[in-house]
Structures are given as structure tokens and as C-alpha cells.
PQR file of N, CA, C, O and H, with PARSE charges and radii, in Angstrom:
ATOM      1  N   MET A   1       7.941 -37.851   0.645 -0.4000 1.5000
ATOM      2  CA  MET A   1       7.589 -36.924   1.628 -0.0000 2.0000
ATOM      3  C   MET A   1       6.465 -36.154   1.242  0.5500 1.7000
ATOM      4  O   MET A   1       6.512 -35.518   0.190 -0.5500 1.4000
ATOM      5  N   ALA A   2       5.420 -36.133   1.993 -0.4000 1.5000
ATOM      6  CA  ALA A   2       4.170 -35.343   1.471 -0.0000 2.0000
ATOM      7  C   ALA A   2       4.177 -33.867   2.123  0.5500 1.7000
ATOM      8  O   ALA A   2       4.382 -33.539   3.292 -0.5500 1.4000
ATOM      9  H   ALA A   2       5.382 -36.651   2.848  0.4000 1.0000
ATOM     10  N   LYS A   3       3.875 -33.056   0.946 -0.4000 1.5000
ATOM     11  CA  LYS A   3       3.869 -31.529   1.641 -0.0000 2.0000
ATOM     12  C   LYS A   3       3.170 -31.284   2.605  0.5500 1.7000
ATOM     13  O   LYS A   3       2.094 -31.858   2.765 -0.5500 1.4000
ATOM     14  H   LYS A   3       3.708 -33.323  -0.004  0.4000 1.0000
ATOM     15  N   GLN A   4       3.752 -30.159   3.652 -0.4000 1.5000
ATOM     16  CA  GLN A   4       2.787 -30.248   5.131 -0.0000 2.0000
ATOM     17  C   GLN A   4       1.944 -29.411   5.053  0.5500 1.7000
ATOM     18  O   GLN A   4       0.877 -29.612   5.634 -0.5500 1.4000
ATOM     19  H   GLN A   4       4.627 -29.692   3.522  0.4000 1.0000
ATOM     20  N   GLN A   5       2.160 -28.156   4.280 -0.4000 1.5000
ATOM     21  CA  GLN A   5       1.799 -26.792   3.908 -0.0000 2.0000
ATOM     22  C   GLN A   5       1.530 -26.571   2.612  0.5500 1.7000
ATOM     23  O   GLN A   5       2.549 -26.733   1.941 -0.5500 1.4000
ATOM     24  H   GLN A   5       3.026 -27.992   3.809  0.4000 1.0000
ATOM     25  N   SER A   6       0.311 -26.180   1.780 -0.4000 1.5000
ATOM     26  CA  SER A   6       0.221 -25.858   0.450 -0.0000 2.0000
ATOM     27  C   SER A   6       0.540 -24.407   0.505  0.5500 1.7000
ATOM     28  O   SER A   6       0.912 -23.914   1.570 -0.5500 1.4000
ATOM     29  H   SER A   6      -0.517 -26.048   2.325  0.4000 1.0000
ATOM     30  N   PHE A   7       0.425 -23.722  -0.523 -0.4000 1.5000
ATOM     31  CA  PHE A   7       0.554 -22.478  -1.258 -0.0000 2.0000
ATOM     32  C   PHE A   7      -0.713 -21.658  -0.566  0.5500 1.7000
ATOM     33  O   PHE A   7      -0.365 -20.577  -0.091 -0.5500 1.4000
ATOM     34  H   PHE A   7       0.123 -24.122  -1.388  0.4000 1.0000
ATOM     35  N   VAL A   8      -2.038 -21.959  -0.433 -0.4000 1.5000
ATOM     36  CA  VAL A   8      -3.001 -21.441   0.266 -0.0000 2.0000
ATOM     37  C   VAL A   8      -3.054 -21.410   1.343  0.5500 1.7000
ATOM     38  O   VAL A   8      -3.813 -20.611   1.890 -0.5500 1.4000
ATOM     39  H   VAL A   8      -2.321 -22.837  -0.819  0.4000 1.0000
ATOM     40  N   ASP A   9      -2.370 -22.155   1.966 -0.4000 1.5000
ATOM     41  CA  ASP A   9      -2.249 -22.264   3.373 -0.0000 2.0000
ATOM     42  C   ASP A   9      -1.078 -20.894   3.937  0.5500 1.7000
ATOM     43  O   ASP A   9      -1.006 -20.188   4.943 -0.5500 1.4000
ATOM     44  H   ASP A   9      -1.752 -22.804   1.521  0.4000 1.0000
ATOM     45  N   LYS A  10      -0.547 -20.988   3.074 -0.4000 1.5000
ATOM     46  CA  LYS A  10       0.845 -19.860   3.328 -0.0000 2.0000
ATOM     47  C   LYS A  10       0.081 -18.522   3.067  0.5500 1.7000
ATOM     48  O   LYS A  10       0.322 -17.658   3.909 -0.5500 1.4000
ATOM     49  H   LYS A  10      -0.607 -21.561   2.257  0.4000 1.0000
ATOM     50  N   VAL A  11      -0.611 -18.244   2.280 -0.4000 1.5000
ATOM     51  CA  VAL A  11      -1.033 -16.944   1.787 -0.0000 2.0000
ATOM     52  C   VAL A  11      -2.106 -16.389   2.771  0.5500 1.7000
ATOM     53  O   VAL A  11      -2.139 -15.231   3.186 -0.5500 1.4000
ATOM     54  H   VAL A  11      -0.807 -18.947   1.596  0.4000 1.0000
ATOM     55  N   ASN A  12      -3.173 -17.611   3.149 -0.4000 1.5000
ATOM     56  CA  ASN A  12      -4.041 -17.423   4.260 -0.0000 2.0000
ATOM     57  C   ASN A  12      -3.326 -17.246   5.609  0.5500 1.7000
ATOM     58  O   ASN A  12      -3.861 -16.469   6.399 -0.5500 1.4000
ATOM     59  H   ASN A  12      -3.146 -18.552   2.812  0.4000 1.0000
ATOM     60  N   LYS A  13      -2.445 -17.722   5.897 -0.4000 1.5000
ATOM     61  CA  LYS A  13      -1.462 -17.368   7.051 -0.0000 2.0000
ATOM     62  C   LYS A  13      -0.979 -15.942   7.318  0.5500 1.7000
ATOM     63  O   LYS A  13      -1.012 -15.326   8.383 -0.5500 1.4000
ATOM     64  H   LYS A  13      -2.011 -18.353   5.254  0.4000 1.0000
ATOM     65  N   ARG A  14      -0.518 -15.545   6.107 -0.4000 1.5000
ATOM     66  CA  ARG A  14       0.421 -14.242   6.212 -0.0000 2.0000
ATOM     67  C   ARG A  14      -0.971 -13.326   6.114  0.5500 1.7000
ATOM     68  O   ARG A  14      -0.651 -12.192   6.472 -0.5500 1.4000
ATOM     69  H   ARG A  14      -0.492 -16.045   5.242  0.4000 1.0000
ATOM     70  N   GLY A  15      -1.967 -13.353   5.874 -0.4000 1.5000
ATOM     71  CA  GLY A  15      -2.697 -12.218   5.374 -0.0000 2.0000
ATOM     72  C   GLY A  15      -4.084 -12.191   6.856  0.5500 1.7000
ATOM     73  O   GLY A  15      -4.874 -11.292   7.143 -0.5500 1.4000
ATOM     74  H   GLY A  15      -2.228 -14.274   5.584  0.4000 1.0000
ATOM     75  N   ALA A  16      -3.929 -13.231   7.347 -0.4000 1.5000
ATOM     76  CA  ALA A  16      -5.004 -13.542   8.580 -0.0000 2.0000
ATOM     77  C   ALA A  16      -4.926 -12.221   9.292  0.5500 1.7000
ATOM     78  O   ALA A  16      -5.920 -11.500   9.206 -0.5500 1.4000
ATOM     79  H   ALA A  16      -3.287 -13.962   7.114  0.4000 1.0000
ATOM     80  N   GLY A  17      -3.874 -11.791   9.993 -0.4000 1.5000
ATOM     81  CA  GLY A  17      -3.899 -10.932  11.038 -0.0000 2.0000
ATOM     82  C   GLY A  17      -4.199  -9.294  10.561  0.5500 1.7000
ATOM     83  O   GLY A  17      -4.094  -8.294  11.272 -0.5500 1.4000
ATOM     84  H   GLY A  17      -3.067 -12.377  10.063  0.4000 1.0000
ATOM     85  N   SER A  18      -4.518  -9.356   9.437 -0.4000 1.5000
ATOM     86  CA  SER A  18      -4.223  -8.130   8.569 -0.0000 2.0000
ATOM     87  C   SER A  18      -5.195  -7.763   7.820  0.5500 1.7000
ATOM     88  O   SER A  18      -5.192  -8.221   6.677 -0.5500 1.4000
ATOM     89  H   SER A  18      -4.604 -10.169   8.861  0.4000 1.0000
ATOM     90  N   ASP A  19      -6.385  -6.780   8.247 -0.4000 1.5000
ATOM     91  CA  ASP A  19      -7.156  -6.524   7.241 -0.0000 2.0000
ATOM     92  C   ASP A  19      -6.933  -5.127   6.579  0.5500 1.7000
ATOM     93  O   ASP A  19      -7.937  -4.512   6.222 -0.5500 1.4000
ATOM     94  H   ASP A  19      -6.388  -6.408   9.175  0.4000 1.0000
ATOM     95  N   LEU A  20      -5.378  -4.434   6.336 -0.4000 1.5000
ATOM     96  CA  LEU A  20      -5.333  -3.392   5.540 -0.0000 2.0000
ATOM     97  C   LEU A  20      -5.114  -3.467   4.261  0.5500 1.7000
ATOM     98  O   LEU A  20      -4.478  -4.389   3.751 -0.5500 1.4000
ATOM     99  H   LEU A  20      -4.562  -4.934   6.626  0.4000 1.0000
ATOM    100  N   ILE A  21      -5.564  -2.613   3.695 -0.4000 1.5000
ATOM    101  CA  ILE A  21      -5.156  -2.808   2.258 -0.0000 2.0000
ATOM    102  C   ILE A  21      -3.852  -1.937   1.552  0.5500 1.7000
ATOM    103  O   ILE A  21      -4.004  -0.717   1.620 -0.5500 1.4000
ATOM    104  H   ILE A  21      -6.082  -1.865   4.109  0.4000 1.0000
ATOM    105  N   PRO A  22      -2.754  -2.342   0.970 -0.5600 1.5000
ATOM    106  CA  PRO A  22      -1.933  -1.744   0.457  0.2800 2.0000
ATOM    107  C   PRO A  22      -2.235  -0.831  -0.736  0.5500 1.7000
ATOM    108  O   PRO A  22      -2.646  -1.200  -1.836 -0.5500 1.4000
ATOM    109  N   VAL A  23      -1.949   0.496  -0.318 -0.4000 1.5000
ATOM    110  CA  VAL A  23      -2.596   1.196  -1.669 -0.0000 2.0000
ATOM    111  C   VAL A  23      -0.843   2.089  -1.863  0.5500 1.7000
ATOM    112  O   VAL A  23      -0.047   2.303  -0.949 -0.5500 1.4000
ATOM    113  H   VAL A  23      -1.615   0.796   0.575  0.4000 1.0000
ATOM    114  N   LYS A  24      -0.653   2.505  -3.562 -0.4000 1.5000
ATOM    115  CA  LYS A  24       0.647   2.838  -3.929 -0.0000 2.0000
ATOM    116  C   LYS A  24      -0.212   4.734  -4.286  0.5500 1.7000
ATOM    117  O   LYS A  24      -1.151   5.051  -5.016 -0.5500 1.4000
ATOM    118  H   LYS A  24      -1.300   2.330  -4.305  0.4000 1.0000
ATOM    119  N   VAL A  25       0.535   5.423  -3.522 -0.4000 1.5000
ATOM    120  CA  VAL A  25       0.178   6.671  -3.825 -0.0000 2.0000
ATOM    121  C   VAL A  25       1.117   7.559  -4.094  0.5500 1.7000
ATOM    122  O   VAL A  25       2.011   7.849  -3.299 -0.5500 1.4000
ATOM    123  H   VAL A  25       1.297   5.165  -2.929  0.4000 1.0000
ATOM    124  N   ILE A  26       0.945   8.183  -5.535 -0.4000 1.5000
ATOM    125  CA  ILE A  26       1.880   8.948  -6.101 -0.0000 2.0000
ATOM    126  C   ILE A  26       1.376  10.126  -5.925  0.5500 1.7000
ATOM    127  O   ILE A  26       0.184  10.375  -6.107 -0.5500 1.4000
ATOM    128  H   ILE A  26       0.218   7.947  -6.181  0.4000 1.0000
ATOM    129  N   VAL A  27       2.358  11.078  -5.502 -0.4000 1.5000
ATOM    130  CA  VAL A  27       2.322  12.719  -5.480 -0.0000 2.0000
ATOM    131  C   VAL A  27       3.024  13.319  -6.039  0.5500 1.7000
ATOM    132  O   VAL A  27       4.228  13.094  -5.914 -0.5500 1.4000
ATOM    133  H   VAL A  27       3.326  10.875  -5.354  0.4000 1.0000
ATOM    134  N   ALA A  28       2.527  14.396  -6.941 -0.4000 1.5000
ATOM    135  CA  ALA A  28       3.215  15.196  -7.738 -0.0000 2.0000
ATOM    136  C   ALA A  28       3.247  16.926  -6.968  0.5500 1.7000
ATOM    137  O   ALA A  28       2.438  17.720  -6.487 -0.5500 1.4000
ATOM    138  H   ALA A  28       1.549  14.579  -7.042  0.4000 1.0000
ATOM    139  N   SER A  29       4.909  16.830  -7.268 -0.4000 1.5000
ATOM    140  CA  SER A  29       5.271  18.424  -6.967 -0.0000 2.0000
ATOM    141  C   SER A  29       5.917  19.022  -7.887  0.5500 1.7000
ATOM    142  O   SER A  29       6.680  18.433  -8.653 -0.5500 1.4000
ATOM    143  H   SER A  29       5.567  16.185  -7.659  0.4000 1.0000
ATOM    144  N   LYS A  30       5.640  20.490  -7.919 -0.4000 1.5000
ATOM    145  CA  LYS A  30       6.432  21.462  -8.834 -0.0000 2.0000
ATOM    146  C   LYS A  30       7.699  21.955  -8.091  0.5500 1.7000
ATOM    147  O   LYS A  30       7.657  22.503  -6.989 -0.5500 1.4000
ATOM    148  H   LYS A  30       5.020  20.968  -7.296  0.4000 1.0000
ATOM    149  N   THR A  31       9.118  21.645  -8.976 -0.4000 1.5000
ATOM    150  CA  THR A  31      10.312  22.176  -8.300 -0.0000 2.0000
ATOM    151  C   THR A  31      10.417  23.441  -8.625  0.5500 1.7000
ATOM    152  O   THR A  31       9.457  23.976  -9.180 -0.5500 1.4000
ATOM    153  H   THR A  31       9.152  21.200  -9.871  0.4000 1.0000
ATOM    154  N   ASP A  32      11.718  24.259  -8.323 -0.4000 1.5000
ATOM    155  CA  ASP A  32      11.884  25.653  -8.504 -0.0000 2.0000
ATOM    156  C   ASP A  32      12.281  26.042  -9.797  0.5500 1.7000
ATOM    157  O   ASP A  32      12.275  27.229 -10.124 -0.5500 1.4000
ATOM    158  H   ASP A  32      12.498  23.824  -7.872  0.4000 1.0000
ATOM    159  N   LYS A  33      12.698  24.954 -10.717 -0.4000 1.5000
ATOM    160  CA  LYS A  33      12.717  25.048 -12.260 -0.0000 2.0000
ATOM    161  C   LYS A  33      11.858  24.844 -12.983  0.5500 1.7000
ATOM    162  O   LYS A  33      12.045  24.840 -14.200 -0.5500 1.4000
ATOM    163  H   LYS A  33      12.703  23.990 -10.452  0.4000 1.0000
ATOM    164  N   GLY A  34      10.343  24.555 -12.274 -0.4000 1.5000
ATOM    165  CA  GLY A  34       9.146  24.610 -13.302 -0.0000 2.0000
ATOM    166  C   GLY A  34       8.672  23.322 -13.561  0.5500 1.7000
ATOM    167  O   GLY A  34       7.509  23.091 -13.890 -0.5500 1.4000
ATOM    168  H   GLY A  34      10.191  24.559 -11.286  0.4000 1.0000
ATOM    169  N   SER A  35       9.784  22.245 -13.384 -0.4000 1.5000
ATOM    170  CA  SER A  35       9.478  20.833 -13.820 -0.0000 2.0000
ATOM    171  C   SER A  35       8.522  19.785 -12.675  0.5500 1.7000
ATOM    172  O   SER A  35       8.172  20.228 -11.581 -0.5500 1.4000
ATOM    173  H   SER A  35      10.729  22.433 -13.117  0.4000 1.0000
ATOM    174  N   TYR A  36       8.241  18.601 -13.054 -0.4000 1.5000
ATOM    175  CA  TYR A  36       7.189  18.034 -12.029 -0.0000 2.0000
ATOM    176  C   TYR A  36       8.193  16.870 -11.353  0.5500 1.7000
ATOM    177  O   TYR A  36       8.961  16.138 -11.978 -0.5500 1.4000
ATOM    178  H   TYR A  36       8.525  18.241 -13.942  0.4000 1.0000
ATOM    179  N   ARG A  37       8.039  16.894 -10.332 -0.4000 1.5000
ATOM    180  CA  ARG A  37       8.698  15.233  -9.831 -0.0000 2.0000
ATOM    181  C   ARG A  37       7.985  14.501  -8.849  0.5500 1.7000
ATOM    182  O   ARG A  37       7.848  15.045  -7.754 -0.5500 1.4000
ATOM    183  H   ARG A  37       7.416  17.489  -9.825  0.4000 1.0000
ATOM    184  N   PHE A  38       7.399  13.128  -9.066 -0.4000 1.5000
ATOM    185  CA  PHE A  38       6.813  12.307  -9.024 -0.0000 2.0000
ATOM    186  C   PHE A  38       7.156  11.582  -7.622  0.5500 1.7000
ATOM    187  O   PHE A  38       8.250  11.029  -7.733 -0.5500 1.4000
ATOM    188  H   PHE A  38       7.510  12.686  -9.957  0.4000 1.0000
ATOM    189  N   ASN A  39       6.577  11.392  -6.307 -0.4000 1.5000
ATOM    190  CA  ASN A  39       6.991  10.478  -5.464 -0.0000 2.0000
ATOM    191  C   ASN A  39       6.042   9.679  -5.189  0.5500 1.7000
ATOM    192  O   ASN A  39       4.871  10.057  -5.177 -0.5500 1.4000
ATOM    193  H   ASN A  39       5.688  11.841  -6.217  0.4000 1.0000
ATOM    194  N   GLU A  40       6.378   8.554  -4.949 -0.4000 1.5000
ATOM    195  CA  GLU A  40       5.603   7.378  -4.639 -0.0000 2.0000
ATOM    196  C   GLU A  40       5.851   6.400  -3.400  0.5500 1.7000
ATOM    197  O   GLU A  40       6.885   5.907  -2.949 -0.5500 1.4000
ATOM    198  H   GLU A  40       7.330   8.247  -4.959  0.4000 1.0000
ATOM    199  N   LYS A  41       4.819   6.327  -3.108 -0.4000 1.5000
ATOM    200  CA  LYS A  41       4.989   5.442  -1.725 -0.0000 2.0000
ATOM    201  C   LYS A  41       3.804   4.319  -1.543  0.5500 1.7000
ATOM    202  O   LYS A  41       2.699   4.454  -2.067 -0.5500 1.4000
ATOM    203  H   LYS A  41       3.979   6.727  -3.474  0.4000 1.0000
ATOM    204  N   PHE A  42       4.146   3.281  -0.798 -0.4000 1.5000
ATOM    205  CA  PHE A  42       3.065   2.510  -0.300 -0.0000 2.0000
ATOM    206  C   PHE A  42       2.266   2.654   0.806  0.5500 1.7000
ATOM    207  O   PHE A  42       3.062   2.857   1.722 -0.5500 1.4000
ATOM    208  H   PHE A  42       5.044   3.171  -0.372  0.4000 1.0000
ATOM    209  N   ILE A  43       1.128   2.666   1.261 -0.4000 1.5000
ATOM    210  CA  ILE A  43       0.648   2.720   2.362 -0.0000 2.0000
ATOM    211  C   ILE A  43       0.001   1.949   2.860  0.5500 1.7000
ATOM    212  O   ILE A  43      -0.153   1.103   1.979 -0.5500 1.4000
ATOM    213  H   ILE A  43       0.481   2.501   0.517  0.4000 1.0000
ATOM    214  N   LYS A  44      -0.600   1.585   3.846 -0.4000 1.5000
ATOM    215  CA  LYS A  44      -1.415   0.678   4.269 -0.0000 2.0000
ATOM    216  C   LYS A  44      -3.029   1.282   5.229  0.5500 1.7000
ATOM    217  O   LYS A  44      -3.013   1.698   6.387 -0.5500 1.4000
ATOM    218  H   LYS A  44      -0.475   2.272   4.561  0.4000 1.0000
ATOM    219  N   VAL A  45      -4.267   1.162   4.349 -0.4000 1.5000
ATOM    220  CA  VAL A  45      -5.219   1.524   5.016 -0.0000 2.0000
ATOM    221  C   VAL A  45      -6.258   0.708   5.303  0.5500 1.7000
ATOM    222  O   VAL A  45      -6.362  -0.333   4.654 -0.5500 1.4000
ATOM    223  H   VAL A  45      -4.280   0.824   3.408  0.4000 1.0000
ATOM    224  N   LYS A  46      -6.944   0.933   6.030 -0.4000 1.5000
ATOM    225  CA  LYS A  46      -8.668  -0.208   6.088 -0.0000 2.0000
ATOM    226  C   LYS A  46      -9.713  -0.097   5.345  0.5500 1.7000
ATOM    227  O   LYS A  46     -10.455  -1.074   5.241 -0.5500 1.4000
ATOM    228  H   LYS A  46      -6.859   1.779   6.557  0.4000 1.0000
ATOM    229  N   ASP A  47      -9.998   1.064   4.690 -0.4000 1.5000
ATOM    230  CA  ASP A  47     -10.782   1.455   3.856 -0.0000 2.0000
ATOM    231  C   ASP A  47     -10.070   2.350   2.990  0.5500 1.7000
ATOM    232  O   ASP A  47      -9.018   2.888   3.335 -0.5500 1.4000
ATOM    233  H   ASP A  47      -9.395   1.858   4.775  0.4000 1.0000
ATOM    234  N   LEU A  48     -10.742   2.563   1.616 -0.4000 1.5000
ATOM    235  CA  LEU A  48     -10.386   3.214   0.408 -0.0000 2.0000
ATOM    236  C   LEU A  48     -10.401   4.959   0.752  0.5500 1.7000
ATOM    237  O   LEU A  48      -9.638   5.901   0.537 -0.5500 1.4000
ATOM    238  H   LEU A  48     -11.596   2.126   1.336  0.4000 1.0000
ATOM    239  N   SER A  49     -11.647   4.776   1.364 -0.4000 1.5000
ATOM    240  CA  SER A  49     -12.137   6.585   1.669 -0.0000 2.0000
ATOM    241  C   SER A  49     -10.620   7.297   2.604  0.5500 1.7000
ATOM    242  O   SER A  49     -10.186   8.390   2.239 -0.5500 1.4000
ATOM    243  H   SER A  49     -12.267   4.011   1.538  0.4000 1.0000
ATOM    244  N   GLU A  50     -10.082   6.695   3.541 -0.4000 1.5000
ATOM    245  CA  GLU A  50      -9.159   7.142   4.096 -0.0000 2.0000
ATOM    246  C   GLU A  50      -7.905   7.428   3.319  0.5500 1.7000
ATOM    247  O   GLU A  50      -7.147   8.264   3.812 -0.5500 1.4000
ATOM    248  H   GLU A  50     -10.435   5.808   3.838  0.4000 1.0000
ATOM    249  N   VAL A  51      -7.531   6.804   2.059 -0.4000 1.5000
ATOM    250  CA  VAL A  51      -6.599   7.425   1.339 -0.0000 2.0000
ATOM    251  C   VAL A  51      -6.608   8.925   1.167  0.5500 1.7000
ATOM    252  O   VAL A  51      -5.483   9.339   1.446 -0.5500 1.4000
ATOM    253  H   VAL A  51      -8.147   6.125   1.658  0.4000 1.0000
ATOM    254  N   GLU A  52      -7.175   9.613   0.925 -0.4000 1.5000
ATOM    255  CA  GLU A  52      -7.381  10.892   0.997 -0.0000 2.0000
ATOM    256  C   GLU A  52      -6.683  11.761   2.259  0.5500 1.7000
ATOM    257  O   GLU A  52      -5.720  12.519   2.151 -0.5500 1.4000
ATOM    258  H   GLU A  52      -8.089   9.277   0.698  0.4000 1.0000
ATOM    259  N   LYS A  53      -7.304  11.498   3.275 -0.4000 1.5000
ATOM    260  CA  LYS A  53      -7.175  11.867   4.534 -0.0000 2.0000
ATOM    261  C   LYS A  53      -5.761  11.641   4.766  0.5500 1.7000
ATOM    262  O   LYS A  53      -5.141  12.550   5.318 -0.5500 1.4000
ATOM    263  H   LYS A  53      -8.087  10.882   3.362  0.4000 1.0000
ATOM    264  N   VAL A  54      -5.153  10.592   4.441 -0.4000 1.5000
ATOM    265  CA  VAL A  54      -3.599  10.356   4.878 -0.0000 2.0000
ATOM    266  C   VAL A  54      -2.983  10.997   4.099  0.5500 1.7000
ATOM    267  O   VAL A  54      -2.316  11.811   4.737 -0.5500 1.4000
ATOM    268  H   VAL A  54      -5.656   9.854   3.993  0.4000 1.0000
ATOM    269  N   VAL A  55      -2.776  11.123   2.756 -0.4000 1.5000
ATOM    270  CA  VAL A  55      -2.342  12.054   1.573 -0.0000 2.0000
ATOM    271  C   VAL A  55      -2.588  13.490   2.111  0.5500 1.7000
ATOM    272  O   VAL A  55      -1.660  14.287   1.974 -0.5500 1.4000
ATOM    273  H   VAL A  55      -3.318  10.462   2.238  0.4000 1.0000
ATOM    274  N   LYS A  56      -3.762  13.922   2.722 -0.4000 1.5000
ATOM    275  CA  LYS A  56      -3.792  15.598   2.877 -0.0000 2.0000
ATOM    276  C   LYS A  56      -3.008  15.433   3.952  0.5500 1.7000
ATOM    277  O   LYS A  56      -2.142  16.306   3.993 -0.5500 1.4000
ATOM    278  H   LYS A  56      -4.516  13.275   2.833  0.4000 1.0000
ATOM    279  N   GLY A  57      -2.943  14.443   5.102 -0.4000 1.5000
ATOM    280  CA  GLY A  57      -2.335  15.094   6.167 -0.0000 2.0000
ATOM    281  C   GLY A  57      -1.219  15.246   6.511  0.5500 1.7000
ATOM    282  O   GLY A  57      -0.857  15.576   7.640 -0.5500 1.4000
ATOM    283  H   GLY A  57      -3.647  13.734   5.069  0.4000 1.0000
ATOM    284  N   GLU A  58      -0.314  14.950   5.270 -0.4000 1.5000
ATOM    285  CA  GLU A  58       1.037  14.451   5.306 -0.0000 2.0000
ATOM    286  C   GLU A  58       1.843  15.907   4.730  0.5500 1.7000
ATOM    287  O   GLU A  58       3.068  15.925   4.603 -0.5500 1.4000
ATOM    288  H   GLU A  58      -0.608  14.682   4.352  0.4000 1.0000
TER
END
């Protein structure tokens, strides 16, 4: 039996409807004790220039 769908077809199919770029954002915050805590999350943006707007808006 021949393969009906190649890996390239799967990748193109999954990303076809989305022009968003996944970006990992790491935010540092200072605790009451004086140490730093790092929170990380993934966000999706259309353009990399939007990353600062999204982070400062939260």
C-alpha cells in the first residue's frame, strides 16, 4: 500500500490557515523577599513588532 499523504503535506496542511508566529515570552518579576521569579508563556502574533505591545498590555 502506498502512502497517501507525505510529511510535507501534513505540515503544509496544519499551518495553511494560520499566519501567526508563536513566540516565547519570559517576564521577570521581583518577589517580596528580593529574589526574581521568571514566568514564561507562548503567545501567537502576526508580526514580531507586536510582541512588546502584547507584553506591556498585560
